[in-house]
C-alpha positions as CSV (number, residue, x, y, z in Angstrom):
1,M,0.0,0.0,0.0
2,L,1.4,3.4,-1.0
3,T,2.6,5.5,2.0
4,S,1.6,9.2,1.8
5,K,4.7,11.5,1.8
6,R,5.9,14.9,0.7
7,K,9.5,16.0,0.4
8,G,11.3,19.0,-1.0
9,Y,14.6,19.2,-3.1
10,R,16.6,21.5,-5.3
11,L,16.9,20.3,-8.9
12,S,20.4,19.1,-9.8
13,P,22.1,16.1,-11.3
14,E,22.8,14.8,-7.7
15,T,19.1,15.0,-6.6
16,V,17.9,13.2,-9.8
17,D,19.2,10.0,-8.3
18,L,17.5,10.7,-5.0
19,L,14.2,11.5,-6.7
20,S,14.3,8.4,-8.9
21,Q,15.0,6.2,-5.9
22,E,12.2,7.8,-4.0
23,F,10.0,7.3,-7.0
24,A,10.9,3.6,-7.4
25,D,10.4,2.9,-3.7
26,S,6.9,4.4,-3.9
27,L,6.0,2.4,-6.9
28,T,7.2,-0.7,-5.1
29,E,5.0,0.2,-2.2
30,A,2.1,0.5,-4.6
31,E,2.9,-3.0,-5.8
32,A,3.5,-2.0,-9.4
33,D,5.1,-4.6,-11.8
34,R,8.9,-4.6,-11.6
35,K,9.2,-4.2,-15.4
36,D,7.0,-1.1,-15.2
37,I,9.0,0.3,-12.3
38,L,12.3,0.0,-14.2
39,R,10.9,1.5,-17.4
40,L,9.2,4.4,-15.5
41,R,12.3,5.1,-13.5
42,L,14.5,5.3,-16.6
43,S,12.0,7.6,-18.2
44,L,11.9,9.8,-15.2
45,E,15.7,10.1,-14.9
46,E,16.0,11.0,-18.6
47,I,13.4,13.8,-18.2
48,L,14.8,15.2,-15.0
49,E,18.4,15.2,-16.2
50,G,17.3,17.3,-19.2
51,W,15.3,19.7,-16.9
52,S,18.2,20.1,-14.5
53,S,20.3,21.6,-17.2
54,V,17.5,24.1,-18.0
55,L,16.3,25.0,-14.5
56,P,19.3,24.3,-12.2
57,G,18.5,24.7,-8.5
58,A,14.7,25.0,-9.1
59,P,12.6,23.9,-6.2
60,V,11.3,20.3,-6.6
61,T,8.5,18.6,-4.6
62,F,8.1,14.9,-4.4
63,C,4.6,13.8,-3.4
64,A,3.0,10.4,-2.9
65,K,-0.7,10.3,-2.0
66,K,-4.2,8.9,-2.5
67,R,-6.9,10.8,-4.3
68,L,-10.5,9.5,-4.5
69,G,-9.2,6.0,-3.8
70,K,-6.5,6.2,-6.5
71,Q,-2.8,6.0,-5.8
72,R,-0.9,9.0,-7.2
73,I,2.8,9.9,-7.4
74,E,3.8,13.5,-8.4
75,I,7.1,15.3,-9.0
76,R,6.6,19.1,-9.3
77,V,9.4,21.4,-10.6
78,E,8.9,25.2,-10.3
79,G,9.8,27.4,-13.3
80,K,8.9,28.0,-17.0
81,E,7.0,25.3,-18.9
82,L,9.3,22.5,-20.1
83,Q,8.7,19.6,-22.5
84,A,9.1,15.9,-21.6
85,D,11.7,14.0,-23.7
86,D,10.5,13.1,-27.2
87,V,11.3,9.4,-26.5
88,L,8.6,9.3,-23.8
89,E,6.1,11.2,-26.0
90,N,6.4,9.1,-29.2
91,C,2.7,9.4,-29.7
92,S,0.1,11.3,-27.6
93,L,-2.4,8.6,-28.1
94,S,0.0,5.9,-26.8
95,S,1.1,8.0,-23.8
96,R,-2.5,8.8,-22.8
97,L,-3.6,5.2,-23.1
98,L,-0.7,4.0,-21.0
99,A,-1.5,6.8,-18.5
100,Q,-5.0,5.5,-18.1
101,A,-3.6,2.0,-17.4
102,G,-1.2,3.6,-14.9
103,L,1.8,2.6,-16.9
104,T,3.5,5.8,-17.8
105,L,4.3,9.4,-16.7
106,T,2.0,12.2,-17.8
107,Q,3.1,15.8,-17.9
108,S,1.2,19.0,-17.1
109,Y,1.9,22.6,-16.3
110,Q,-0.1,24.4,-13.7
111,N,0.4,27.4,-11.4
112,G,4.0,27.8,-12.5
113,E,5.0,24.1,-11.9
114,N,5.9,21.3,-14.3
115,C,4.3,18.2,-13.0
116,L,5.2,14.6,-13.8
117,T,2.5,12.2,-12.6
118,V,1.9,8.4,-12.5
119,E,-1.2,6.6,-11.1
120,P,-0.2,3.0,-10.4
121,P,-3.3,0.8,-10.4
122,K,-4.4,-0.3,-6.9
123,K,-3.7,-3.9,-6.1
124,R,-6.9,-5.8,-5.8
125,K,-7.4,-8.7,-3.5
126,L,-9.7,-10.3,-6.1
127,G,-9.2,-10.0,-9.8
128,Q,-12.0,-9.4,-12.2
129,M,-12.3,-13.1,-13.1
130,Q,-12.5,-14.1,-9.4
131,K,-15.2,-11.4,-8.7
132,L,-17.3,-12.5,-11.6
133,L,-17.0,-16.2,-10.7
134,L,-17.9,-15.4,-7.1
135,A,-20.9,-13.4,-8.4
136,I,-22.0,-16.2,-10.7
137,V,-21.7,-19.0,-8.1
138,S,-23.5,-16.9,-5.4
139,A,-26.3,-16.0,-7.8
140,V,-26.8,-19.7,-8.8
141,I,-26.8,-20.9,-5.2
142,L,-29.1,-18.1,-3.8
143,G,-31.2,-18.0,-6.9
144,L,-32.1,-21.7,-6.6
145,L,-32.6,-21.4,-2.9
146,Q,-35.1,-18.6,-3.3
147,R,-37.3,-21.0,-5.4
148,L,-37.8,-23.0,-2.2
149,L,-39.4,-20.0,-0.4
150,P,-43.1,-19.3,-0.3
151,A,-44.5,-17.1,-3.1
152,G,-44.9,-14.1,-0.8
153,A,-41.3,-14.3,0.4
154,Q,-40.0,-14.6,-3.2
155,A,-42.0,-11.5,-4.1
156,G,-40.4,-9.6,-1.2
157,V,-36.9,-10.6,-2.2
158,R,-37.6,-9.5,-5.8
159,A,-38.9,-6.2,-4.5
160,V,-35.5,-5.5,-3.1
161,T,-33.2,-7.0,-5.8
162,D,-35.0,-5.8,-8.9
163,P,-34.7,-2.1,-8.1
164,L,-31.0,-2.5,-7.4
165,F,-30.6,-4.2,-10.8
166,M,-32.4,-1.3,-12.5
167,L,-30.3,1.2,-10.5
168,I,-27.0,-0.1,-11.9
169,L,-28.6,-0.5,-15.4
170,N,-29.6,3.2,-15.3
171,L,-26.1,4.2,-14.3
172,L,-24.8,2.4,-17.3
173,R,-27.3,4.0,-19.6
174,T,-26.7,7.5,-18.3
175,I,-23.0,7.4,-19.0
176,S,-23.1,5.4,-22.2
177,S,-23.8,8.3,-24.6
178,P,-21.0,10.7,-23.5
179,M,-18.6,7.7,-23.1
180,I,-19.1,6.5,-26.7
181,F,-18.8,10.1,-28.1
182,L,-15.6,10.8,-26.2
183,A,-14.1,7.4,-27.1
184,I,-14.5,8.1,-30.8
185,C,-13.5,11.8,-30.6
186,W,-10.6,11.3,-28.2
187,G,-9.2,8.4,-30.3
188,I,-9.2,10.4,-33.5
189,F,-7.8,13.7,-32.3
190,N,-5.1,12.0,-30.2
191,I,-3.6,10.6,-33.4
192,G,-1.5,13.7,-33.2
193,D,-1.4,15.5,-36.5
194,M,-2.5,15.2,-40.1
195,T,0.9,14.0,-41.2
196,I,0.7,10.8,-39.2
197,M,-3.0,10.5,-40.1
198,G,-2.1,10.8,-43.8
199,R,0.9,8.4,-43.8
200,I,-0.2,5.7,-41.4
201,G,-3.5,6.7,-39.8
202,K,-5.7,6.3,-42.9
203,K,-4.3,2.8,-43.5
204,V,-4.8,1.7,-39.9
205,I,-8.2,3.2,-39.4
206,G,-9.5,2.1,-42.8
207,R,-8.5,-1.5,-42.2
208,I,-9.9,-1.5,-38.7
209,A,-13.3,-0.2,-39.9
210,A,-13.4,-2.6,-42.9
211,L,-12.4,-5.7,-40.9
212,S,-14.9,-4.9,-38.1
213,F,-17.8,-5.0,-40.6
214,L,-16.3,-7.9,-42.5
215,V,-16.0,-9.9,-39.2
216,S,-19.7,-9.1,-38.3
217,A,-20.8,-10.2,-41.8
218,G,-18.6,-13.3,-41.8
219,A,-19.8,-14.4,-38.3
220,T,-23.4,-13.8,-39.4
221,V,-23.0,-16.0,-42.5
222,C,-21.2,-18.8,-40.6
223,L,-23.7,-18.9,-37.8
224,L,-26.9,-18.4,-39.7
225,W,-27.6,-22.1,-40.3
226,L,-28.0,-22.5,-36.5
227,F,-31.0,-20.1,-36.4
228,P,-34.4,-19.9,-38.2
229,L,-34.4,-17.5,-41.1
230,E,-37.7,-16.0,-42.2
231,L,-37.6,-15.1,-45.9
232,S,-39.9,-12.1,-46.1
233,S,-42.3,-11.4,-49.0
234,G,-41.1,-8.9,-51.6
235,G,-43.1,-6.0,-50.0
236,A,-41.9,-6.8,-46.5
237,A,-38.3,-7.2,-47.6
238,L,-38.5,-3.8,-49.5
239,S,-39.9,-2.2,-46.3
240,G,-37.1,-3.7,-44.2
241,F,-34.4,-2.4,-46.6
242,S,-36.1,1.0,-46.7
243,T,-35.9,1.1,-42.9
244,I,-32.1,0.3,-43.1
245,Y,-31.7,3.1,-45.7
246,Q,-33.5,5.5,-43.4
247,I,-31.3,4.5,-40.5
248,I,-28.2,5.3,-42.6
249,L,-29.7,8.7,-43.6
250,D,-30.6,9.4,-40.0
251,I,-26.9,9.0,-38.9
252,V,-26.6,12.7,-39.6
253,P,-28.5,14.4,-36.7
254,S,-30.7,17.5,-37.0
255,D,-28.9,19.1,-34.1
256,I,-26.1,18.4,-31.6
257,V,-28.2,17.9,-28.5
258,S,-31.0,15.4,-29.5
259,P,-28.6,12.4,-30.1
260,F,-27.6,12.5,-26.5
261,L,-31.2,13.1,-25.2
262,N,-32.5,10.3,-27.3
263,G,-29.5,8.0,-26.9
264,N,-29.1,7.6,-30.7
265,T,-25.7,5.9,-30.7
266,L,-25.2,6.0,-34.5
267,Q,-25.6,9.8,-34.5
268,I,-23.3,10.0,-31.4
269,I,-20.6,8.1,-33.3
270,F,-21.0,10.4,-36.3
271,L,-20.7,13.5,-34.1
272,G,-17.6,12.0,-32.3
273,A,-15.9,11.3,-35.6
274,A,-16.7,14.7,-37.0
275,V,-15.5,16.6,-33.9
276,G,-12.3,14.5,-33.7
277,I,-11.4,15.1,-37.3
278,A,-12.1,18.8,-36.9
279,L,-9.8,19.1,-33.8
280,L,-7.1,17.1,-35.6
281,I,-7.2,19.5,-38.6
282,L,-7.4,22.7,-36.5
283,G,-4.6,21.7,-34.2
284,D,-3.5,24.4,-31.8
285,R,-6.2,26.7,-32.9
286,A,-8.6,24.5,-31.0
287,A,-6.4,23.9,-28.0
288,A,-9.0,25.0,-25.5
289,V,-11.6,22.6,-26.9
290,R,-9.1,19.8,-26.9
291,T,-8.2,20.4,-23.3
292,F,-11.9,20.5,-22.3
293,I,-12.6,17.2,-24.2
294,E,-9.6,15.5,-22.7
295,Q,-10.5,16.5,-19.2
296,T,-14.1,15.6,-19.7
297,N,-13.0,12.2,-21.0
298,E,-10.9,11.6,-17.9
299,V,-14.0,12.4,-15.7
300,V,-16.2,10.1,-17.7
301,Q,-13.6,7.3,-17.7
302,F,-13.2,7.7,-14.0
303,L,-17.0,7.4,-13.5
304,M,-17.2,4.4,-15.8
305,E,-14.3,2.7,-13.9
306,A,-16.2,3.3,-10.7
307,I,-19.4,1.9,-12.1
308,G,-17.3,-1.0,-13.6
309,D,-16.6,-2.1,-10.0
310,L,-20.4,-2.7,-9.7
311,I,-20.4,-5.1,-12.7
312,P,-20.1,-8.2,-10.6
313,L,-23.2,-7.0,-8.6
314,F,-25.0,-6.4,-11.9
315,V,-24.2,-9.9,-13.0
316,F,-25.3,-11.3,-9.6
317,F,-28.7,-9.5,-9.7
318,S,-29.4,-10.4,-13.3
319,L,-28.7,-14.1,-12.7
320,F,-30.5,-14.1,-9.4
321,A,-33.6,-12.8,-11.1
322,L,-33.2,-15.2,-13.9
323,L,-32.9,-18.3,-11.7
324,G,-35.9,-17.2,-9.6
325,S,-38.1,-17.4,-12.7
326,D,-39.0,-20.1,-15.2
327,F,-35.6,-20.0,-16.9
328,G,-35.6,-23.2,-19.0
329,S,-35.8,-21.6,-22.4
330,E,-33.6,-18.7,-21.4
331,L,-30.8,-21.0,-20.2
332,S,-30.6,-22.7,-23.6
333,G,-30.1,-19.3,-25.3
334,I,-27.3,-18.3,-22.8
335,L,-25.5,-21.6,-23.3
336,K,-25.8,-21.4,-27.1
337,A,-24.3,-17.9,-27.2
338,I,-21.4,-18.9,-24.9
339,V,-20.6,-22.0,-26.8
340,I,-20.7,-20.2,-30.1
341,T,-18.3,-17.5,-28.9
342,Y,-15.8,-19.8,-27.2
343,V,-15.6,-21.9,-30.4
344,F,-15.8,-19.1,-33.1
345,C,-13.3,-16.6,-31.5
346,P,-10.3,-19.0,-31.2
347,L,-11.1,-20.3,-34.7
348,M,-11.1,-16.8,-36.1
349,C,-7.7,-16.2,-34.4
350,L,-6.2,-19.3,-36.0
351,V,-7.5,-18.3,-39.4
352,F,-5.9,-14.8,-39.1
353,I,-2.6,-16.4,-37.9
354,G,-2.7,-18.9,-40.8
355,I,-3.2,-16.1,-43.4
356,L,-0.3,-14.1,-41.9
357,A,2.0,-17.2,-41.9
358,A,1.2,-18.0,-45.5
359,R,1.6,-14.3,-46.6
360,H,5.1,-14.0,-45.1
361,R,6.1,-17.7,-45.3
362,V,6.5,-18.0,-41.5
363,S,6.0,-21.1,-39.4
364,F,2.4,-21.2,-38.1
365,R,3.6,-22.9,-34.9
366,L,6.2,-20.2,-34.4
367,L,3.6,-17.4,-34.7
368,V,1.4,-19.1,-32.2
369,Q,4.3,-19.3,-29.8
370,K,5.0,-15.6,-30.1
371,L,1.4,-14.5,-29.8
372,L,0.5,-16.9,-26.9
373,P,1.8,-14.8,-23.9
374,T,-0.4,-11.8,-24.7
375,F,-3.3,-14.2,-25.4
376,L,-3.0,-15.8,-22.0
377,I,-2.8,-12.5,-20.1
378,G,-6.0,-11.4,-21.8
379,L,-7.7,-14.7,-21.1
380,T,-6.9,-14.6,-17.4
381,T,-7.6,-10.9,-16.7
382,A,-10.1,-9.9,-19.4
383,S,-8.2,-6.6,-19.5
384,S,-6.4,-5.2,-22.5
385,S,-4.7,-2.7,-20.3
386,A,-3.1,-5.4,-18.2
387,A,-1.7,-7.0,-21.4
388,F,-0.5,-3.7,-23.0
389,A,3.2,-3.9,-22.0
390,T,3.5,-7.5,-23.2
391,N,1.5,-6.7,-26.3
392,L,3.8,-3.8,-27.2
393,E,7.0,-5.8,-26.4
394,T,5.8,-8.7,-28.6
395,C,5.1,-6.4,-31.5
396,E,8.5,-4.7,-31.4
397,K,10.8,-7.5,-30.4
398,K,9.2,-10.7,-31.7
399,L,7.1,-9.6,-34.7
400,G,9.5,-7.1,-36.2
401,I,7.2,-4.0,-36.1
402,P,9.1,-0.7,-35.8
403,P,8.5,1.2,-32.6
404,M,7.1,4.3,-34.4
405,L,4.3,2.1,-35.9
406,A,3.8,0.0,-32.9
407,H,3.4,3.0,-30.5
408,F,0.8,4.4,-32.8
409,A,-1.1,1.4,-34.1
410,V,-1.2,-0.8,-30.9
411,P,-2.9,1.8,-28.6
412,L,-5.3,2.9,-31.4
413,E,-6.3,-0.6,-32.3
414,Q,-6.6,-1.6,-28.7
415,V,-9.3,1.0,-28.4
416,L,-11.1,0.5,-31.8
417,Y,-10.3,-2.9,-33.2
418,M,-12.4,-5.6,-31.4
419,P,-13.3,-8.4,-33.9
420,S,-14.2,-10.8,-31.1
421,V,-16.6,-8.3,-29.6
422,A,-18.3,-8.1,-33.0
423,V,-18.6,-11.9,-33.0
424,A,-20.0,-11.9,-29.4
425,F,-22.5,-9.2,-30.4
426,V,-23.7,-11.2,-33.4
427,A,-24.0,-14.4,-31.4
428,T,-25.9,-12.7,-28.6
429,C,-28.2,-10.9,-30.9
430,L,-29.1,-14.0,-32.8
431,C,-29.6,-16.1,-29.7
432,M,-31.8,-13.4,-28.0
433,A,-33.8,-12.9,-31.2
434,E,-34.5,-16.7,-31.3
435,N,-35.3,-16.8,-27.6
436,Y,-37.8,-13.9,-27.7
437,G,-39.4,-14.7,-31.0
438,T,-38.0,-11.7,-33.0
439,A,-38.2,-12.4,-36.7
440,I,-34.7,-13.0,-38.2
441,T,-35.2,-11.7,-41.8
442,P,-32.6,-10.6,-44.4
443,A,-33.3,-7.0,-43.6
444,W,-32.9,-7.7,-39.9
445,L,-29.6,-9.4,-40.5
446,L,-28.2,-6.5,-42.5
447,T,-29.3,-4.1,-39.8
448,M,-27.5,-6.3,-37.2
449,I,-24.3,-6.3,-39.3
450,V,-24.3,-2.5,-39.5
451,V,-25.1,-2.0,-35.8
452,T,-22.7,-4.6,-34.4
453,G,-19.9,-3.4,-36.7
454,L,-20.3,0.2,-35.6
455,L,-20.6,-0.6,-31.9
456,S,-17.6,-2.9,-31.9
457,L,-15.7,0.2,-33.0
458,A,-17.3,2.5,-30.5
459,M,-17.1,0.3,-27.4
460,P,-14.5,1.6,-25.0
461,P,-12.2,-1.2,-23.6
462,I,-13.2,-0.8,-20.0
463,P,-15.4,-2.9,-17.6
464,G,-19.1,-2.4,-18.5
465,G,-18.4,-1.0,-22.0
466,A,-20.2,-3.9,-23.7
467,L,-23.2,-3.7,-21.5
468,T,-24.1,-0.2,-22.7
469,C,-23.9,-1.4,-26.3
470,Y,-26.5,-4.2,-25.8
471,T,-29.2,-1.7,-24.9
472,V,-28.6,0.1,-28.2
473,M,-28.4,-3.1,-30.3
474,F,-31.6,-4.5,-28.8
475,T,-33.5,-1.3,-29.4
476,Q,-32.4,-1.1,-33.0
477,L,-33.2,-4.8,-33.6
478,G,-36.5,-5.0,-31.9
479,I,-35.3,-7.4,-29.2
480,P,-37.3,-7.0,-25.9
481,G,-35.5,-5.2,-23.0
482,E,-35.9,-8.3,-20.8
483,A,-33.2,-9.9,-22.9
484,L,-30.7,-7.5,-21.4
485,A,-30.4,-9.5,-18.2
486,L,-29.4,-12.6,-20.3
487,A,-26.9,-10.5,-22.3
488,V,-25.3,-9.5,-19.0
489,A,-24.9,-13.1,-18.0
490,I,-23.5,-14.0,-21.5
491,N,-21.1,-11.1,-21.5
492,S,-19.7,-11.9,-18.1
493,M,-18.7,-15.4,-19.3
494,I,-17.4,-14.5,-22.7
495,D,-15.4,-11.4,-21.8
496,F,-12.2,-13.3,-21.1
497,I,-12.0,-15.2,-24.4
498,A,-13.2,-12.1,-26.4
499,T,-10.4,-10.0,-24.8
500,A,-7.7,-12.6,-25.5
501,S,-8.8,-13.1,-29.1
502,N,-9.0,-9.3,-29.7
503,L,-5.4,-9.0,-28.6
504,T,-4.2,-11.8,-30.8
505,C,-6.1,-10.4,-33.9
506,L,-4.6,-7.0,-33.1
507,Q,-1.1,-8.3,-33.2
508,V,-1.7,-10.1,-36.5
509,E,-3.3,-7.0,-38.0
510,V,-0.5,-4.6,-37.0
511,T,2.0,-7.1,-38.4
512,T,0.0,-7.2,-41.7
513,I,-0.1,-3.3,-41.8
514,A,3.7,-3.1,-41.2
515,G,4.2,-5.5,-44.1
516,Q,2.0,-3.5,-46.5
517,L,3.8,-0.3,-45.5
518,G,7.2,-1.9,-46.1
519,M,8.1,-1.4,-42.5
520,L,8.2,-5.1,-41.3
521,D,11.4,-6.7,-40.2
522,T,10.8,-10.2,-41.7
523,E,14.0,-11.6,-40.3
524,C,12.8,-10.8,-36.7
525,L,9.4,-12.2,-37.6
526,K,10.9,-15.5,-38.7
527,N,13.5,-15.7,-35.9
528,P,12.5,-18.3,-33.3
529,G,14.7,-16.7,-30.6
């Protein structure tokens, strides 16, 4: 546990060593990973050595504290505004993503002080997987026991648990619109500048978008034989496709406010993309707006992380309510969606790896060995942030991707590229439509492909992000709201395989892009060492 402390120094080459040791000791107390401590300490020393030559003797304050339950370590240097070393700030998107995961230093300038900050993640007694398993087991036991109670007692229990379920659900719905807008807008304008966007960004973003819809369409085609398809009459089909056409036209909102009031996610995505591109083009001329959006994004992400801690409770209440009812037909839908996802996602990864191996004439087995460590971290933690350092190291040292491309593409794709989430969305929508008697027609399928493809791009990689998307999908596809409780149960059980598969597909995709740009070190890729 981090010990609160505050110490003063004068900036000099000699005090740099003292500050870096104090910094490393505090990170150790915060139970940060040893690799992260070493990398952060080296970055800190490099920055402070440069600053000591510009502001010799400037007052320095070292501060370790807790703020709103988060551990925080700060080093403040009085004087004119200074810039961190370019090595640390290879890409603003990369540095900010790492900062949110508590893995890098962030710099700010306030009240005449240059501040370097790191927020190491708090060590949890129980990981996300353990919490979810505990919630599921508890819900199953207590849910089955409640069926033994008299009808009146069951009603009394439901009168307590159902409002709590709706409370957490309303919290998710409330924050979903600003969260999706900021995720898209923030991801685009943090590309940095139009030069990067023109040279690399268009290639990366274009492939991400195309593959997201391709995966949704491919999963739909592969899974369709498992579900009843209703071939509509000509008039009904025409009406369905007219509805889709209108949905596409309605992506452009009539005003800025109504998409957020109505929760129209497609319009929110459009606004986020438009604002992000505008900020990227305007650059420093819109610095105040960029700062406002960045700070607002931090507030929303903080709130979402806090709500994310309630996800195990959300899973508990949804399963508890399900098991207290006649759940025979619902259980089959849950199991079907889980089995489909756990079978389809690893198969998709193997197909992607096979294509990469054939394209570059690399051993399939060798590629699997190189990609496996990141996959296992994602599988056991369901956290892309936890796997970030290993992900980046694998891309640079084992797959032969140059650091410039890796530091840009890996963070960006970790936010936007989620093919396994698209698969999970498709499987869940099909199973819930079958469970609740929603007609699966060609027009309905096309709508599902569009909606799941877009939402797989817009979903932030944080706990609870997928749950906000299900409400949007079910509304667009005419699936009853009662299906949301089942979607929660499904999502809690497939999140681990989906995260692991996303990370593997990401590494394959970045390697493919590096090859297409002529930046891939094929000798490193083929090297078994």
